[in-house]
C-alpha positions as CSV (number, residue, x, y, z in Angstrom):
1,M,-0.1,0.0,0.0
2,P,2.8,2.7,0.4
3,A,4.5,1.8,-2.4
4,L,1.5,2.1,-4.4
5,V,1.1,5.7,-2.7
6,A,4.6,6.7,-3.5
7,I,4.4,5.7,-7.3
8,G,1.5,8.4,-8.0
9,Q,3.9,11.0,-6.5
10,L,6.9,9.9,-9.0
11,D,8.1,12.8,-11.5
12,G,10.6,13.0,-14.1
13,Y,12.6,16.0,-12.7
14,G,13.5,15.6,-8.8
15,T,14.6,18.3,-7.0
16,G,17.7,20.6,-6.9
17,A,18.6,19.0,-3.4
18,R,19.3,15.6,-5.3
19,D,21.8,16.9,-8.0
20,E,24.3,14.8,-6.7
21,A,22.2,11.7,-6.2
22,I,20.7,11.8,-9.5
23,V,24.1,12.1,-11.1
24,R,25.8,9.5,-9.1
25,V,22.5,7.0,-9.5
26,A,22.1,7.5,-13.0
27,G,25.5,7.2,-14.2
28,L,26.6,10.3,-15.4
29,G,29.3,11.3,-12.6
30,D,31.5,9.6,-10.2
31,A,30.6,9.6,-6.6
32,G,33.2,7.4,-5.0
33,A,32.9,4.0,-3.6
34,F,30.6,5.0,-0.6
35,R,27.0,4.6,-1.0
36,A,28.0,2.1,-4.3
37,L,24.8,-0.1,-3.2
38,D,22.5,2.7,-4.4
39,V,24.2,2.5,-7.8
40,W,23.8,-1.4,-8.1
41,L,20.2,-0.9,-7.1
42,A,19.4,1.6,-9.3
43,A,21.2,-0.4,-12.3
44,P,18.2,-2.9,-13.5
45,F,16.0,0.0,-13.8
46,A,18.4,2.0,-15.6
47,V,17.9,-0.6,-18.7
48,L,14.1,0.2,-18.6
49,P,12.6,2.2,-21.8
50,L,10.4,4.2,-19.2
51,G,10.4,7.8,-18.7
52,T,13.8,9.8,-18.2
53,R,17.0,8.7,-16.3
54,T,15.7,10.7,-13.2
55,L,12.4,8.6,-13.0
56,R,14.3,5.4,-13.5
57,A,16.6,6.7,-10.8
58,E,13.8,7.2,-8.6
59,L,12.2,3.7,-9.1
60,P,14.3,1.5,-6.9
61,G,12.9,3.9,-3.7
62,V,9.5,2.6,-4.3
63,F,10.5,-1.1,-3.9
64,L,12.6,-0.2,-1.0
65,L,9.7,1.4,0.5
66,A,7.9,-1.7,0.1
67,A,10.6,-3.9,1.8
68,A,11.1,-1.5,4.4
69,A,7.1,-1.5,5.3
70,G,7.2,-5.3,5.3
71,L,10.1,-5.7,7.7
72,A,8.9,-3.0,10.0
73,F,5.8,-4.7,9.9
74,L,7.5,-8.0,11.1
75,V,9.8,-6.2,13.7
76,I,6.9,-4.2,15.2
77,W,4.4,-7.4,15.3
78,R,7.4,-9.5,17.1
79,S,8.1,-6.8,19.8
80,L,4.4,-6.1,20.7
81,V,3.6,-10.0,20.7
82,A,6.8,-10.5,22.9
83,I,5.8,-7.7,25.4
84,T,2.5,-8.1,26.0
85,G,1.5,-11.5,24.2
86,P,-0.3,-12.6,21.4
87,S,-4.1,-11.7,20.7
88,R,-6.2,-11.7,17.7
89,W,-5.7,-7.8,17.5
90,S,-1.8,-8.2,17.4
91,S,-1.4,-8.5,13.5
92,V,-4.4,-5.8,13.0
93,V,-2.5,-3.2,15.5
94,A,1.0,-4.0,14.0
95,A,-0.4,-3.4,10.8
96,I,-2.1,0.2,11.7
97,A,1.5,1.1,13.2
98,T,3.3,0.1,10.1
99,A,0.9,2.3,7.7
100,G,1.2,5.1,10.1
101,V,5.3,5.4,9.6
102,S,5.2,4.1,6.0
103,L,2.8,6.4,4.7
104,S,4.4,9.4,6.7
105,Y,5.9,12.2,4.6
106,P,9.6,11.4,5.3
107,L,9.3,7.9,3.9
108,Q,7.1,8.5,1.0
109,H,9.6,11.8,0.3
110,E,12.4,9.5,0.4
111,A,10.4,6.8,-1.8
112,T,10.2,9.3,-4.7
113,S,14.0,10.4,-4.6
114,S,17.2,9.1,-6.5
115,G,19.6,7.9,-4.3
116,S,16.9,7.0,-1.4
117,N,18.3,6.9,2.3
118,L,15.5,4.0,2.3
119,A,18.4,1.6,1.5
120,G,19.9,2.3,4.8
121,L,16.7,1.9,6.6
122,V,16.2,-1.8,4.9
123,L,19.7,-2.7,6.0
124,I,18.9,-1.8,9.7
125,L,15.5,-3.3,9.7
126,V,16.8,-6.7,8.0
127,V,19.2,-7.1,11.4
128,L,16.3,-6.3,13.5
129,A,14.2,-8.8,11.7
130,T,16.6,-11.4,11.7
131,A,18.9,-10.5,14.8
132,R,18.0,-13.7,16.9
133,E,18.1,-16.2,14.1
134,A,20.7,-15.0,11.4
135,A,24.0,-17.0,11.1
136,P,27.1,-15.0,11.9
137,A,28.7,-14.9,8.4
138,F,25.3,-13.2,7.6
139,Q,25.3,-10.6,10.3
140,A,29.4,-9.7,9.4
141,G,28.1,-9.3,5.9
142,L,25.5,-7.1,6.7
143,I,27.7,-5.1,9.1
144,T,30.6,-4.5,6.5
145,L,27.8,-3.6,3.9
146,A,26.3,-1.1,6.2
147,L,29.5,0.3,7.0
148,T,30.5,1.1,3.1
149,Y,26.9,2.5,2.6
150,E,27.0,5.0,5.6
151,I,29.0,4.9,8.8
152,P,25.9,5.6,11.0
153,V,24.1,2.9,9.0
154,G,26.8,0.4,9.8
155,L,27.2,1.3,13.4
156,C,23.3,0.8,14.1
157,V,23.6,-2.8,12.4
158,A,26.5,-3.6,14.6
159,V,24.9,-2.5,17.8
160,A,21.8,-4.3,16.7
161,V,23.9,-7.4,16.2
162,L,25.6,-7.0,19.6
163,A,22.6,-6.3,21.6
164,A,20.7,-9.3,20.0
165,R,23.6,-11.6,20.8
166,L,24.0,-10.1,24.6
167,A,20.4,-10.3,25.0
168,S,19.4,-13.7,23.9
169,P,19.8,-16.6,26.3
170,R,23.0,-18.9,24.9
171,D,22.4,-22.0,23.4
172,A,24.5,-24.9,24.9
173,A,24.8,-26.6,21.5
174,S,26.6,-23.8,20.3
175,G,29.4,-23.9,22.3
176,T,30.7,-26.9,20.4
177,R,31.1,-25.3,17.2
178,S,34.4,-24.6,16.1
179,S,35.9,-21.0,16.8
180,G,38.2,-21.5,14.1
181,L,35.4,-22.3,11.6
182,L,33.3,-19.7,13.1
183,L,35.6,-17.2,12.5
184,L,36.4,-18.3,9.2
185,T,32.9,-18.0,8.2
186,V,32.7,-14.7,9.7
187,L,35.5,-13.1,7.6
188,V,34.1,-14.5,4.5
189,G,30.4,-12.9,5.1
190,G,32.3,-9.9,6.0
191,A,34.7,-10.0,2.8
192,C,31.1,-10.7,0.7
193,G,29.8,-7.4,2.2
194,L,32.7,-5.6,0.7
195,V,32.0,-6.6,-2.8
196,P,30.1,-3.6,-3.9
197,F,32.4,-0.9,-2.2
198,G,35.5,-2.9,-3.9
199,L,33.6,-2.9,-7.4
200,A,33.0,1.0,-6.9
201,E,36.5,1.4,-5.8
202,L,38.1,0.0,-8.7
203,R,36.0,2.1,-11.3
204,S,36.3,5.3,-9.2
205,R,38.1,8.4,-10.5
206,V,39.1,11.4,-8.4
207,T,38.4,14.4,-10.3
208,P,36.8,17.9,-9.1
209,L,33.5,16.5,-10.4
210,S,33.9,13.5,-8.3
211,V,31.9,13.7,-5.0
212,S,33.9,11.2,-3.1
213,P,34.6,13.7,-0.1
214,R,31.3,14.7,-0.2
215,A,30.2,11.1,0.2
216,L,32.6,10.4,2.8
217,A,31.6,13.5,4.7
218,S,28.1,12.5,4.2
219,A,28.6,8.9,5.9
220,F,28.8,10.4,9.4
221,G,25.1,11.4,8.7
222,D,22.9,13.6,6.6
223,G,19.8,14.8,8.5
224,Q,17.1,16.8,7.3
225,V,18.6,20.5,6.6
226,L,15.6,22.3,7.2
227,G,13.8,19.8,9.8
228,P,14.0,19.2,13.5
229,R,17.6,18.1,15.0
230,H,16.3,15.7,17.9
231,A,14.6,12.9,17.7
232,G,11.8,13.8,19.9
233,E,11.0,16.7,18.0
234,L,11.3,14.5,14.8
235,V,8.5,12.3,15.9
236,R,6.3,14.9,17.3
237,V,6.7,16.8,13.9
238,E,6.4,13.9,11.7
239,L,4.2,11.5,13.5
240,G,2.4,13.7,16.1
241,E,2.4,14.2,19.6
242,A,0.2,11.4,20.4
243,V,2.7,8.9,19.2
244,L,5.5,10.4,21.0
245,L,3.5,9.8,24.0
246,L,2.4,6.4,23.5
247,A,6.1,5.6,22.3
248,A,7.3,6.8,25.9
249,V,4.8,4.6,27.7
250,G,5.4,1.4,25.2
251,L,9.2,1.8,26.2
252,G,8.5,1.9,29.8
253,W,6.4,-1.2,29.4
254,G,8.9,-3.1,27.1
255,L,11.8,-2.3,29.5
256,W,9.8,-3.6,32.5
257,S,8.5,-6.7,30.7
258,R,11.1,-9.4,31.2
259,K,9.6,-11.8,28.7
260,G,10.1,-9.5,25.8
261,R,13.5,-8.2,26.9
262,A,15.5,-10.3,24.0
263,D,13.3,-8.7,21.3
264,V,13.0,-5.0,23.0
265,V,17.1,-4.6,23.6
266,P,18.2,-4.6,20.1
267,I,15.2,-2.0,19.2
268,V,16.2,0.0,22.1
269,A,20.0,0.0,21.5
270,V,19.3,0.8,17.6
271,G,16.9,3.6,18.8
272,A,19.5,5.1,20.9
273,M,22.3,4.8,18.3
274,A,20.1,6.3,15.4
275,T,18.7,9.0,17.9
276,V,22.6,10.1,18.6
277,A,23.8,10.1,15.2
278,F,20.6,11.9,14.0
279,A,21.1,14.9,16.7
280,E,24.8,15.2,16.8
281,V,25.2,15.8,13.1
282,P,25.0,19.5,12.3
283,G,23.0,20.7,9.4
284,G,23.4,17.4,7.3
285,A,25.2,16.7,4.4
286,T,22.5,16.1,2.0
287,P,18.8,17.2,1.9
288,G,16.1,14.8,2.8
289,W,15.6,12.4,5.9
290,S,18.7,10.6,6.6
291,A,18.4,6.6,7.3
292,T,19.3,7.3,11.0
293,G,16.3,10.0,11.1
294,L,14.1,7.3,9.3
295,V,15.0,4.3,11.9
296,T,14.3,6.8,14.6
297,L,10.5,7.3,13.5
298,V,10.5,3.3,13.0
299,V,11.8,2.6,16.6
300,F,9.4,5.2,18.0
301,T,6.3,3.8,16.1
302,A,7.5,0.1,17.3
303,F,7.1,1.2,21.0
304,A,3.8,3.4,20.3
305,A,2.4,0.0,19.0
306,V,3.1,-1.7,22.1
307,A,1.2,0.9,24.2
308,M,-1.6,0.8,21.6
309,H,-2.0,-3.1,21.6
310,E,-1.8,-3.0,25.4
311,A,-4.7,-0.7,25.7
312,V,-6.8,-2.9,23.2
313,L,-6.0,-5.8,25.5
314,R,-6.8,-4.0,28.4
315,V,-10.2,-2.9,27.0
316,A,-11.1,-6.5,25.5
317,R,-10.4,-8.5,28.8
318,A,-12.2,-5.9,30.8
319,R,-15.2,-7.7,32.8
320,L,-17.9,-5.5,31.3
321,P,-20.6,-5.8,28.4
322,L,-19.3,-5.6,24.7
323,A,-16.0,-5.4,25.9
324,S,-14.9,-7.2,22.7
325,A,-16.9,-4.5,20.4
326,S,-15.2,-1.6,22.5
327,A,-11.9,-3.0,21.8
328,A,-12.8,-2.9,18.0
329,M,-13.6,0.7,18.3
330,V,-10.2,1.2,20.1
331,V,-8.7,-0.1,17.1
332,V,-10.7,2.1,14.7
333,L,-9.6,4.9,16.7
334,E,-6.0,3.8,16.4
335,A,-6.6,3.6,12.7
336,A,-6.8,7.4,12.4
337,I,-3.2,7.4,12.7
338,P,-2.2,6.1,9.2
339,A,-5.3,8.3,8.0
340,V,-3.9,11.5,9.2
341,Q,-0.5,10.8,8.0
342,L,-1.4,9.6,4.5
343,D,-3.5,13.2,4.3
344,D,-0.7,15.0,5.7
345,G,1.9,13.4,3.4
346,L,-0.3,14.0,0.2
347,A,-1.0,17.6,1.3
348,R,2.9,18.3,1.4
349,A,3.4,16.5,-1.4
350,T,0.9,18.8,-3.3
351,R,2.6,21.9,-1.9
352,R,5.8,21.2,-3.6
353,S,6.1,23.0,-7.1
354,D,6.5,20.6,-10.1
355,H,7.4,23.5,-12.0
356,A,10.4,25.0,-10.5
357,L,13.0,23.0,-12.1
358,A,11.3,23.0,-15.6
359,T,11.1,27.1,-15.2
360,W,15.1,26.7,-14.2
361,E,15.9,25.0,-17.2
362,D,14.1,27.2,-19.5
363,A,15.8,30.2,-18.0
364,V,18.9,28.9,-18.4
365,F,18.7,28.1,-21.9
366,A,16.4,30.9,-23.0
367,G,17.9,32.9,-26.1
368,V,21.0,30.0,-26.2
369,R,21.3,29.3,-30.1
370,G,21.5,26.0,-31.2
371,G,24.8,24.1,-31.6
372,A,26.2,26.3,-28.9
373,L,29.1,25.2,-26.6
374,V,28.4,25.6,-22.8
375,L,31.5,25.9,-20.7
376,V,31.0,25.2,-17.1
377,S,33.5,26.5,-14.7
378,S,31.7,25.1,-11.4
379,P,31.5,21.6,-10.5
380,L,28.3,22.3,-8.6
381,L,26.8,24.0,-11.7
382,Y,28.1,20.9,-14.0
383,E,26.4,18.5,-11.5
384,R,23.3,20.7,-11.6
385,L,23.4,20.8,-15.6
386,L,24.1,16.9,-15.7
387,A,20.9,16.5,-13.4
388,T,19.0,18.6,-16.4
389,K,20.6,16.2,-18.6
390,A,19.3,13.0,-16.9
391,S,15.8,14.5,-16.6
392,G,15.8,15.3,-20.2
393,G,15.6,18.9,-19.9
394,F,19.3,19.5,-21.7
395,P,18.7,20.6,-25.2
396,G,20.4,17.9,-27.6
397,D,22.1,20.4,-29.8
398,L,24.3,21.8,-27.4
399,R,27.5,20.4,-26.1
400,M,28.7,20.7,-22.6
401,L,32.6,21.1,-21.3
402,P,33.8,21.3,-17.9
403,A,36.2,23.9,-18.0
404,F,37.0,23.3,-14.5
405,D,38.6,20.1,-15.3
406,P,40.6,19.7,-18.8
407,A,41.4,16.1,-17.7
408,N,37.8,15.2,-17.3
409,T,36.4,12.1,-19.6
410,A,34.3,14.5,-21.2
411,S,36.6,17.0,-21.9
412,A,39.0,14.7,-23.3
413,R,36.3,12.9,-25.7
414,A,35.6,16.7,-26.9
415,L,39.3,17.6,-27.4
416,A,40.0,14.4,-29.4
417,Q,37.0,15.0,-31.6
418,D,37.4,18.7,-32.2
419,S,41.0,20.1,-32.8
420,Q,40.1,23.8,-32.5
421,L,39.5,23.2,-28.6
422,V,43.4,22.9,-28.2
423,P,44.1,26.6,-27.5
424,L,41.3,26.9,-25.1
425,F,42.2,23.8,-23.3
426,R,46.2,24.6,-23.2
427,D,45.0,28.0,-21.6
428,L,42.9,25.9,-19.2
429,A,45.7,23.5,-18.5
430,L,48.3,26.2,-17.8
431,T,46.5,28.9,-15.9
432,G,43.3,27.4,-15.1
433,I,41.3,30.5,-17.0
434,P,40.8,31.1,-20.8
435,Q,42.7,33.8,-22.7
436,E,40.9,36.4,-24.8
437,L,42.4,35.1,-28.1
438,S,41.6,31.5,-27.6
439,L,38.0,32.2,-26.7
440,S,37.4,34.9,-29.3
441,T,38.7,32.8,-31.9
442,L,36.5,29.8,-30.7
443,A,33.5,32.5,-30.5
444,A,34.0,33.4,-34.0
445,D,33.2,29.8,-35.0
446,R,30.2,29.0,-32.9
447,P,28.3,30.5,-30.0
448,I,29.5,30.0,-26.6
449,V,27.5,30.2,-23.2
450,L,28.9,30.4,-19.8
451,A,28.4,31.6,-16.3
452,T,30.0,34.9,-15.3
453,D,33.4,34.2,-13.4
454,P,34.4,37.2,-11.5
455,R,38.0,35.8,-11.5
456,W,38.2,36.4,-15.0
457,D,40.5,39.5,-16.4
458,R,38.2,42.4,-17.1
459,S,39.1,42.1,-20.9
460,L,37.3,38.8,-21.0
461,T,34.1,40.1,-18.8
462,R,33.8,42.7,-21.4
463,H,33.0,40.1,-24.0
464,L,30.0,38.7,-22.0
465,V,26.2,39.5,-22.8
466,P,23.8,38.4,-20.0
467,G,21.2,36.2,-20.5
468,A,18.5,35.1,-18.0
469,L,21.2,33.3,-15.6
470,L,24.3,32.3,-18.2
471,A,26.0,34.8,-20.6
472,V,26.9,34.7,-24.0
473,F,30.9,35.4,-25.2
474,E,30.9,37.4,-28.2
475,P,33.8,37.5,-30.1
476,E,34.2,41.3,-29.7
477,P,33.9,43.2,-26.7
478,R,30.4,44.9,-25.8
479,G,29.7,48.0,-24.0
480,G,27.8,48.3,-20.5
481,A,24.7,49.6,-22.5
482,D,24.5,46.4,-24.3
483,R,24.6,44.5,-21.1
484,K,22.0,46.4,-19.4
485,R,19.8,46.1,-22.6
486,A,20.2,42.3,-22.4
487,L,19.5,42.2,-18.8
488,D,16.0,44.0,-19.1
489,D,15.3,41.8,-22.0
490,S,15.9,38.8,-19.9
491,Q,14.0,40.1,-16.7
492,A,10.8,38.5,-17.4
493,W,12.8,35.0,-17.2
494,R,14.1,35.6,-13.8
495,T,10.6,37.2,-12.8
496,R,9.0,33.9,-13.4
497,L,11.7,31.8,-11.9
498,S,11.7,33.7,-8.7
499,T,7.7,33.4,-8.6
500,S,8.1,29.4,-9.0
501,L,11.3,29.0,-6.6
502,G,9.1,31.2,-4.0
503,L,6.2,28.7,-4.0
504,D,8.9,25.7,-3.9
505,T,10.8,24.4,-1.0
506,D,13.9,23.8,-3.3
507,A,16.5,25.8,-1.2
508,P,19.6,24.5,-2.9
509,L,18.4,25.7,-6.4
510,A,17.5,28.8,-5.0
511,K,20.9,29.0,-3.7
512,L,22.6,28.1,-6.9
513,T,20.5,30.6,-8.9
514,A,21.7,33.3,-6.4
515,S,24.9,32.3,-6.6
516,L,25.1,32.5,-10.6
517,L,23.4,36.3,-10.3
518,F,25.9,37.1,-7.5
519,D,29.0,36.2,-9.6
520,R,27.4,38.6,-12.4
521,A,27.2,41.3,-9.9
522,V,30.6,40.9,-9.0
523,A,32.0,40.9,-12.1
524,A,29.9,44.1,-13.5
525,A,31.1,46.0,-10.3
526,Q,34.6,45.3,-11.0
527,T,34.3,46.6,-14.5
528,G,32.7,49.8,-13.5
529,E,29.3,49.1,-15.0
530,R,27.3,50.5,-11.7
531,E,23.9,50.1,-13.7
532,V,24.4,46.2,-14.4
533,A,26.0,45.7,-11.1
534,L,23.0,47.2,-9.3
535,Q,20.5,45.2,-11.3
536,A,22.7,41.8,-10.9
537,T,22.7,42.4,-7.2
538,Q,18.9,43.1,-6.8
539,D,18.3,39.7,-9.0
540,A,20.5,37.9,-6.8
541,S,18.9,39.1,-3.5
542,T,15.5,37.9,-5.0
543,F,16.7,34.5,-4.7
544,A,18.5,34.8,-1.4
545,P,17.2,37.7,0.5
546,K,19.2,36.9,3.6
547,D,22.5,36.1,2.0
548,A,25.4,37.9,3.8
549,R,27.5,38.1,1.0
550,I,24.9,39.8,-1.6
551,H,24.2,42.5,1.3
552,E,27.9,43.4,1.6
553,L,28.1,43.8,-2.4
554,A,25.0,45.9,-2.1
555,R,26.6,47.9,0.7
556,R,29.8,48.6,-1.3
557,Q,27.8,49.9,-4.2
558,V,26.1,52.5,-2.4
559,G,27.3,56.1,-3.5
560,A,30.2,54.2,-5.9
561,R,30.3,56.0,-9.3
562,S,33.0,53.7,-10.6
563,S,34.6,50.4,-10.1
564,V,34.1,48.8,-6.4
565,D,37.0,46.8,-4.8
566,V,35.3,43.7,-4.5
567,R,38.3,41.2,-5.1
568,D,37.6,39.5,-1.8
569,L,33.7,38.7,-2.7
570,A,34.9,37.4,-6.1
571,R,36.0,34.3,-4.3
572,Q,32.8,33.7,-2.5
573,G,30.5,33.1,-5.0
574,L,29.8,29.7,-7.3
575,A,33.0,30.0,-9.4
576,A,35.1,30.2,-5.8
577,P,37.7,27.0,-5.6
């Protein structure tokens, strides 16, 4: 059921917050060896003749949500049966609790996102569901697989295995097994868990485009950037205060009960580990809900189910007329939890604008002539344009080259096919900045489109004629009046984009747009074109009204009648190293 609900929310664009995941999972960029499992899970869907690459990259999340819901049901059902005892209501209550968490917005959002964090949740739930029965070799493989996926996920899996071993009664027959054979099977199982990481490491290339450092940093946690930073607040915001209160009662009941201790201890240990990992990481490396945040929701729901089941049993066993019917009414009342979650999740999904990315792509390529060469001097912008390519929004008659990395595979392929690019790449390899002669010669042969780079010499900046977001490099220098006229002509695109992003929650896309316009304003301020600089600064502040660097640039321009010293600000924009 939750997977079917998620299918209705799939789209072929994604969000700007998922650019790195889209590029990584769609196979358009190298992301290093961490989270290699995302790439292998998406590989079977990549060959399907269905929609865009972005849509195919989102499909694994739907199946991961189905697996997570099934595993969550098993964990919740076992815990409440172990603590409160079996009854005819146990499966119903467990199903209601599972529906409540799997229909919540965090899990639904992750199910429709590329590189979904649900893979980490599934790894943790597999261990919780099999902690008491699984072989040591299988558990060792899961631990190494989880550690190479994300460090917090691996720690949660290891804690679950250790807690289950300590809480479970020892089997006398297990002591007769050879310790040497046991060690060998554990080592083999652990090595099998390293296979995805090893295969990804063999094909990894460390380039400026590579997000290996970012993936390694995110391995230590990636909470919800705009969301709560503590587990209790997370549960209260996403599942409601009633679930938080029921979870507290269920946790106390589970710790007090001796018969269910073997099932409760691993869940408590994983919940504690996930709570610490979720709360201690400031900000988060990637937007969305991390695996530790998702498992926190599941753990709290499991203990809330214990309290829900106990309440039903107390009513059903009461020596009163119609006690069984009253218990059924309690179950119906508890069924309101998933109903509320479904309504809230669908409402929040509807509020997300489906047009922001499409409008951004239209604005980027507005006025760009066919056959143009797009030079990209920023890895972040290159990543966004690659995600645009995955969603099918990149015009097929344009060529894109990463000017920040002459050794990139795309650059090497283009250089081998077009000898006219040799002078440009020679300049990039020697100084990292193109020279006026090489760019002017190339621009005389074909249109060149790029983002304004304030680190360039003023002689290069005078060749640029701004468009909506990018600029066209003309073979001959242009005057300030030409740039002011071009800004006025493209203002409608920026107005339309600001309106779309204003209704959206795509903060990374708005920040990227503001950085593009900030670099344009800095370059204009350095050349003394005051009207162009003021207009570009105002455009940038529209997308990032609280950005301190934009306010500083505006302050320096107040009262200035010529060029402004903004050399320090030139290294704070998108083109900064």
